[in-house]
N, C-alpha and C positions, 0 to 999 in steps of 0.2 A: 715207448717209447715212437712208434709212427708217428705217432699225435706231438711228439714234442721233438720230431726232427723235421715234422711238418712248419708247423708253427716257426720253425728258424730259419728258414725257407719264406715264408711266408712275412718273414717280417724282416727277413736280409735284402728280400727284390721290396718291401713296400719303403725299407731304407734306403737304398740307389736313385729313391725318385726326390729324394727330398735335403737335397746339396742346395746350393748359393741355383739361385738361375743365372744363364752364362746371356754378359751383355748386348744389347741389340745399336745395334755398331750401326747410327744414323750416317749421314752422310755432310753432318756437320760433324759427327765427332769426328772421322775418317779424320778433316780436317785439320780438326783443333790439335789432333792424337799428334798427328805428323807436321804442325807446324810445332810440337811442342819439342822435338824429335832437331827434329833442326834448325830448331835452336842452342839445343844441348850438346849436338854433334858441329853444329858454325859456333859457338858460343867459350864454348868451352870444352868441347875434352875435342878438340881442332889438335890433336897429338905436334904437340907445336910448331905446326906450323905457322900461324898470327893470323889467322884467316879472318880476324876483322878487320885485316886492310888488305886482302883479296877483295882486285875488282871484277869479278864473276861469280857468280853459282853454279854452278853446273850442276842441276840437280836427275840425277836418271831415272827416267817413268816406268821403267817392267822392272818392278818391286822383285829382292834379289834374296830370301833367308838367310845364304852364308855371308852380310857383307857385315854380317857381327857375330857370324858362332859357323864355322865353315864345318863345326861337328853337325851341328840345328838338325834335326830333321827339316830338309823343305814341303814347302805347300811349290803352285801349281802359283805360276808365276801369271801376276796381274798387271795391267799397264793401269794409268789411271788416268781418268775419265779429265780431259779436259775441264771439264766444270770441274774439278779438284784441285789440276794446276794450275788453271787460276787465282784460283779461294787462295792459293796458300801463298800465290807468288804477289797477290795485297795483301792480304796475315803482312809476309813479309815484308813489304815496302818502308819502314823502320831503320834494316838493315844499313849496311854501308855498302849494299854491292850487289852487284847490279842480278837479279837470277832466269835461266836460266833451261828449259828442256831439253833434254837430246834423249837420245833415244835409246842408246848404250853410251857404254862407257867409249867406246873405237873410236866413238862421234868426236870425242873430243880433239883441240889437236894436242902433243905431248912439240918442249922442243929439245931438241939432240939429247942433253942430261937429264931424260921422263918427266918433266915438270911440269905443269900442266900451263900453256903458253899462259904471257897474260896475268900472269900473280893470280889465277883461275884457282880454284879447286874444285874435284868430284865431289858430289854426295850419292853415296848409296841408300835407300832403303829399301828392309823387307817388307812385308807382311802385317794387316794388324793381328796378332795373337789372341782371340780371348779367352782369358783364364777363370774371369769369377767378375759379376757383376757390374764389379766397378776399379776392374785392374788387366790389363793387354800386357804383348811384348810387340818389342817393333825392336828386328836386328837392324842396323843402319852403319855407313862405312863414308868415311871421305881420308879422300886422296888426292895431294897438290906435289908430289914428286916418286920415282921409285921407292924410294926411301927414308919416306917422309908422310908415309899410311896409317889410317890407324881403325879400328870396327868392335863392337861391346853392338848387346842387344837390351834395350833395355826395359823394362816396367814403369810405365803409363800407368796411373791413380787418376781418378776423379773424384780431387775433394772437391768439397763447398757447388761440381757442378763447373769442375774448370781442369782439362785432359794436362797432368801435371807428369813433370818427368820424376820420380823418388828415389828409383837406385837403376840399377845392371841386377845381368841371372851371373858373374861373379866371372865370364869371362869377357877380357881384353885382348884381343890382336894390335900389334905396333911393328910399324916395320919402320 
């Protein structure tokens, strides 16, 4: 009986190390992942704000995991580096909007109706959370007015070498 228990313990210990290895997220991966999420939020999941016609896309450079799901476990806030910000801006050059990076949400001017001045939107990104070797989660939210905002946590997968939004975790908030 003792030997059987010992064998069970050894097998359990060995099995825990046999799962998929976490992805090694490079700076280029980070840029591609955030670009995919920004495009999804701005072009598809804009909560009805018609962001394609917005003149300014303000992106908060400090991450906030609660952006997509306020109940989600939060990692420490990270500040996206100037290099990453510049590369993301370059990758988004084809969008019909001006990209402006801001330190925080409060830095963007709102009008008396709590709408972003100048027909703009504010986008907040969460940290990249690795789930396995080819999949990550990224929270994101968009705001154009107090009753025109929304967020979710996106599933982003590396498919044929390209980071692609393939879905979300199911929690979606809209105001």
